[in-house]
C-alpha positions, 0 to 999 in steps of 0.5 A: 315177147319181143325180147324173148324172140330176139334171144331165140334168134340169137340162139338160132344164129349160134346153132347155125355156127355150131352146125359148121363144125359138124363132123358128118362124113358118113350121112352128110347131115350136119346139125348144130344146137345151141342150149340156153341156160337160165343164167343166159350162157349158151352152150353149143354142140354139133353132131359127131359121127363115127364109121362104126355108127353107134359111137356117133352123138347128136348135136343136142346131147353134145350141147347138154353134156358140155353144160353139165360137164361145167356143172350147169343144170338149169336150162331154158331153151335149145335151138336146133338146125340141120340138113344136108351139108351141101344144101340150104337148110329147108326143113325143120330138124327135130331132136331124136328120141334119145335127145328128147329123153336127155332133155327130159332128164335135165329139164323136167318142167313144162317150160323148156323150149325147143326151137327149130328153124328151117332156113338161114333166114331167121324170120318168124315164119321159118321158126317153130317153138315147142315145149318139151312136153309137146315133143315128149309127152308122158316122159320117163324120169326120176318120178318113175323110179322113186319109192 
């Protein structure tokens, strides 16, 4: 468990770095995500906003789409951090419903982990780990549209 814990802390650090690249001039809410592939490669993403709002995209989907555009489809975990740009991170930042659905598309198993941290201080008491099935029970996927 210690090795996994250290790996998740590293993932949170990468998410914090990605958060610094957030383009969020409208909401002021900056989010960073770091996606861990089964190969142990990490893809990052930050939220990117648009004045028209609808074309905006969440950090989690940016990380997934970066990986998929590289031909990677096997994922282990994602770390997510977020909060108002000019304030310290003090709350957990969970993926929105659309991001959960994208995760379900590429991580249909029960083992995919979602790691959230509510502080730049990456201590165990500031970290929560969930499975995708906990955050998106009864997900809609390929099984629903197969003959």
